[in-house]
C-alpha positions in Angstrom: -127.9 -81.4 114.7 -124.5 -79.7 114.7 -123.3 -79.8 111.1 -120.5 -82.3 110.4 -118.3 -82.7 107.3 -120.0 -86.0 106.4 -123.2 -87.2 104.9 -125.3 -88.6 107.8 -127.6 -91.5 107.6 -130.0 -92.2 110.5 -132.0 -95.4 110.7 -134.6 -95.7 113.5 -134.5 -99.0 115.4 -136.9 -98.2 118.3 -140.6 -98.1 118.9 -141.1 -94.3 118.7 -139.8 -92.9 115.4 -137.8 -89.7 115.5 -138.5 -86.8 113.3 -135.8 -84.8 111.5 -136.8 -81.3 110.3 -134.7 -78.9 108.3 -134.8 -75.1 108.4 -137.4 -75.0 105.6 -139.9 -77.1 107.6 -139.5 -80.3 105.6 -139.8 -83.4 107.9 -138.4 -86.9 107.4 -138.7 -89.8 109.8 -137.4 -93.3 110.5 -134.9 -93.5 107.5 -133.2 -90.2 106.9 -130.2 -88.8 105.1 -128.8 -85.4 106.1 -126.4 -83.9 103.5 -123.4 -81.7 104.2 -124.3 -78.7 106.3 -128.1 -79.2 106.4 -130.0 -76.0 107.0 -130.4 -75.8 110.8 -131.7 -79.4 111.1 -133.5 -80.3 114.3 -134.3 -83.8 115.6 -137.3 -84.6 117.7 -138.1 -87.9 119.5 -134.5 -89.0 120.2 -135.1 -89.7 123.9 -132.8 -91.6 126.1 -134.7 -94.8 125.5 -134.5 -94.4 121.7 -132.4 -96.6 119.5 -131.0 -95.6 116.1 -128.0 -96.3 113.9 -126.1 -93.3 112.7 -123.7 -93.6 109.8 -121.3 -90.9 108.7 -120.2 -91.2 105.1 -117.5 -89.1 103.5 -118.9 -87.5 100.3 -116.7 -89.9 98.3 -118.5 -92.9 99.8 -121.9 -91.2 99.8 -121.6 -90.5 96.1 -121.3 -94.2 95.5 -123.6 -95.8 98.0 -126.4 -93.3 98.0 -126.3 -92.5 94.3 -126.6 -88.7 95.1 -124.3 -85.8 95.7 -125.3 -82.3 94.7 -128.9 -83.2 95.6 -127.8 -83.6 99.2 -126.0 -80.3 99.7 -127.7 -78.6 102.7 -130.8 -80.8 102.6 -132.5 -83.5 104.6 -134.1 -86.3 102.5 -135.7 -89.7 103.0 -133.4 -92.7 102.4 -136.4 -94.3 100.7 -136.1 -91.7 97.9 -132.5 -92.9 97.2 -132.8 -96.7 97.9 -136.5 -97.3 97.4 -138.0 -100.3 99.2 -134.5 -101.6 100.0 -134.3 -98.9 102.7 -137.2 -100.5 104.6 -135.7 -104.0 104.2 -132.3 -102.9 105.5 -134.0 -101.2 108.5 -136.0 -104.4 109.2 -132.8 -106.5 109.2 -131.2 -104.1 111.6 -134.1 -104.2 114.0 -134.1 -108.0 113.9 -130.4 -108.3 114.6 -129.4 -109.7 118.0 -126.6 -107.3 118.9 -125.1 -104.0 117.9 -122.1 -105.8 116.5 -124.4 -107.7 114.2 -126.1 -104.4 113.2 -122.7 -102.9 112.4 -121.8 -105.9 110.3 -125.1 -105.6 108.3 -124.6 -101.9 107.7 -121.0 -102.3 106.6 -121.9 -105.2 104.3 -124.6 -103.1 102.7 -122.4 -100.1 102.2 -119.6 -102.2 100.8 -122.0 -103.9 98.3 -123.3 -100.6 97.1 -119.9 -99.0 97.0 -118.6 -101.7 94.7 -121.2 -101.0 92.0 -121.7 -97.2 92.7 -120.6 -94.1 91.0 -117.0 -93.0 91.3 -115.6 -89.6 92.2 -112.9 -87.8 90.1 -109.5 -88.4 91.7 -108.9 -84.6 91.7 -112.1 -84.1 93.8 -111.0 -86.9 96.2 -107.5 -85.3 96.4 -109.0 -81.8 97.1 -111.3 -83.2 99.8 -108.4 -85.0 101.5 -106.3 -81.8 101.5 -109.1 -79.9 103.1 -109.5 -82.4 105.8 -105.8 -82.7 106.5 -105.5 -78.9 106.8 -108.7 -78.6 108.9 -110.2 -76.4 106.2 -107.3 -74.0 106.0 -106.0 -74.8 102.5 -106.6 -72.1 99.9 -108.7 -73.0 96.8 -106.0 -71.4 94.6 -103.5 -74.0 95.9 -105.9 -76.8 95.1 -106.3 -75.5 91.6 -102.5 -75.5 91.2 -102.1 -79.0 92.7 -104.9 -80.6 90.7 -103.9 -78.9 87.4 -107.6 -78.0 86.8 -108.9 -74.6 86.2 -110.7 -72.9 89.1 -114.0 -73.1 87.2 -113.6 -76.8 86.5 -112.6 -77.6 90.1 -115.6 -75.5 91.4 -118.0 -77.2 89.0 -116.9 -80.8 89.5 -116.5 -80.5 93.3 -120.0 -79.0 93.6 -121.5 -81.7 91.5 -119.9 -84.6 93.3 -119.7 -83.4 96.9 -122.8 -81.2 97.1 -121.1 -77.9 98.2 -118.5 -75.6 96.7 -114.8 -76.1 97.8 -115.0 -72.8 99.8 -118.1 -73.9 101.7 -116.6 -77.3 102.5 -113.4 -75.7 103.8 -115.5 -73.5 106.0 -117.5 -76.5 107.3 -114.4 -78.5 108.1 -112.9 -75.5 110.0 -116.2 -75.1 111.9 -116.2 -78.8 112.8 -112.8 -78.5 114.3 -113.7 -75.4 116.2 -117.0 -76.9 117.5 -115.2 -79.9 119.0 -112.6 -77.7 120.6 -115.4 -75.7 122.2 -117.0 -78.9 123.4 -113.6 -79.9 124.9 -113.7 -76.8 127.1 -111.4 -74.4 125.3 -112.4 -70.7 125.3 -113.8 -69.1 122.2 -110.9 -66.7 121.9 -108.4 -69.6 122.0 -110.4 -71.7 119.5 -110.7 -68.8 117.1 -106.9 -68.2 117.2 -105.9 -71.8 116.7 -108.6 -72.6 114.1 -107.7 -69.9 111.6 -110.4 -67.4 112.3 -109.6 -63.7 112.0 -110.9 -63.1 115.5 -113.6 -64.2 118.0 -116.3 -62.3 116.2 -115.4 -64.2 113.0 -115.8 -67.5 114.9 -119.1 -66.4 116.3 -120.5 -65.6 112.9 -119.4 -68.9 111.4 -120.9 -70.9 114.3 -124.2 -69.0 114.1 -124.3 -69.5 110.3 -123.7 -73.3 110.5 -125.4 -74.3 113.7 -127.9 -71.5 114.4 -126.5 -71.1 118.0 -123.8 -69.3 119.8 -120.4 -70.8 120.5 -121.2 -71.1 124.2 -124.3 -73.2 123.4 -122.5 -75.3 120.8 -119.9 -76.1 123.6 -122.7 -77.8 125.6 -124.1 -80.0 122.8 -124.2 -83.6 124.0 -123.5 -85.2 120.6 -120.1 -83.4 120.4 -119.1 -84.4 123.9 -119.4 -88.1 123.1 -117.9 -88.0 119.6 -114.6 -89.5 120.9 -116.6 -92.4 122.3 -119.0 -92.9 119.4 -116.2 -92.6 116.8 -113.0 -93.8 118.4 -109.7 -93.4 116.6 -109.2 -97.1 115.7 -112.6 -97.1 113.9 -112.2 -93.7 112.4 -108.9 -94.7 110.8 -110.5 -97.5 108.8 -111.5 -96.9 105.2 -115.1 -95.7 104.9 
């Protein structure tokens, strides 16, 4: 799994359950949550005939609907540990649905219901996240401190508690995500490094290896990145999540 600046929920809908394994050897199957930047997570069993529903949640939404934040930073956990038996019931409803549109509707309704009663994130944390995304990870933490009016220590602490990673790490993840998609679009590593805010190509190489455990040339061939524009079209991505 190429790390993405979102909390990822995977629900297996086929006959052969997939297995998601993190870099520490911990395995989860069928109903899985991957936090921000999981440690070199690998998926097995996702063949061409497999069916699963993948949800990408911003940390703000994940904080509310999953009831977890810092616990998910860099980890892979079972959805059952967060939702209990309700995770199985939701999966069963999705499997029984007659179409993908019905599945999407079930998922959205469940997320909306949980979001309405879930925990909220500090406005300053939400603002900082938005600024990071808008700048593609190139905003300095000092500027966020000045704009939120918080101390650096308070911003660091609250952000880590409610998002799961430190502001600096999240900025690096967002910048990496932009670079990875540019690599998958066919741009050279040197061009991607220059336009994404890396000091040089070696800096890009180190970041890609740190996040994905593979070189930029291998990341460029990752199938999931190549179909992101199809799986997450702009008109859906622009909707509130």
